[in-house]
C-alpha positions as CSV (number, residue, x, y, z in Angstrom):
1,M,37.3,101.0,91.7
2,G,40.7,99.3,92.0
3,L,39.3,96.0,93.2
4,T,36.8,95.9,90.4
5,R,39.5,96.5,87.8
6,V,41.6,93.6,89.2
7,L,38.6,91.3,89.2
8,L,37.8,92.2,85.6
9,I,41.3,91.6,84.5
10,A,41.4,88.2,86.4
11,V,38.2,87.1,84.7
12,V,39.5,88.1,81.2
13,V,42.7,86.3,81.8
14,W,40.8,83.2,83.0
15,L,38.6,83.3,79.9
16,V,41.6,83.5,77.6
17,F,43.2,80.6,79.4
18,V,40.1,78.4,79.1
19,F,39.7,79.3,75.4
20,I,43.3,78.4,74.6
21,R,43.1,75.2,76.6
22,R,40.0,74.1,74.7
23,Q,41.6,75.0,71.3
24,L,44.7,72.9,72.2
25,G,42.5,70.1,73.4
26,K,40.9,69.7,69.9
27,T,44.2,68.7,68.4
28,R,44.7,65.8,70.8
29,R,43.8,62.2,69.9
30,P,40.3,61.1,70.8
31,P,40.1,59.0,73.9
32,G,40.1,55.3,73.3
33,Q,42.3,55.5,70.2
34,A,45.3,53.2,70.6
35,Q,48.8,54.5,70.3
36,V,51.0,52.9,67.6
37,K,54.2,51.5,69.0
38,L,57.2,52.4,66.8
39,V,60.2,50.1,66.6
40,R,63.5,50.5,64.8
41,C,64.5,48.1,62.0
42,A,67.7,46.3,63.1
43,R,69.1,46.5,59.6
44,C,68.3,49.9,58.1
45,G,67.4,51.9,61.3
46,V,64.1,53.2,60.0
47,Y,61.3,53.5,62.6
48,L,58.1,51.6,61.7
49,P,54.9,50.6,63.4
50,E,55.5,47.3,65.1
51,S,52.8,45.6,63.1
52,E,54.8,46.3,59.9
53,T,57.9,44.5,61.1
54,K,58.8,40.9,61.6
55,P,61.4,39.2,63.8
56,D,64.6,37.9,62.2
57,A,66.6,34.8,63.2
58,H,67.9,36.7,66.4
59,Q,64.5,38.0,67.3
60,A,65.4,41.6,66.3
61,R,62.7,43.5,64.5
62,I,63.2,44.1,60.8
63,C,61.1,45.8,58.1
64,A,59.5,44.0,55.3
65,H,62.1,45.2,52.8
66,H,64.8,42.8,54.2
């Protein structure tokens, strides 16, 4: 009786673990989707995607507002 109870509890814990892991996995980014590299504007300090910045005279990245 004791071994059966332990095995039942172990199976239930495992099922809960698998369920939680699958639920958390749904919030992740789909595979193959590229990460956006954020860079800091050298003048105002705001973090922007690198594609929205441009280099200044000293090759530092600045946002389009400057």
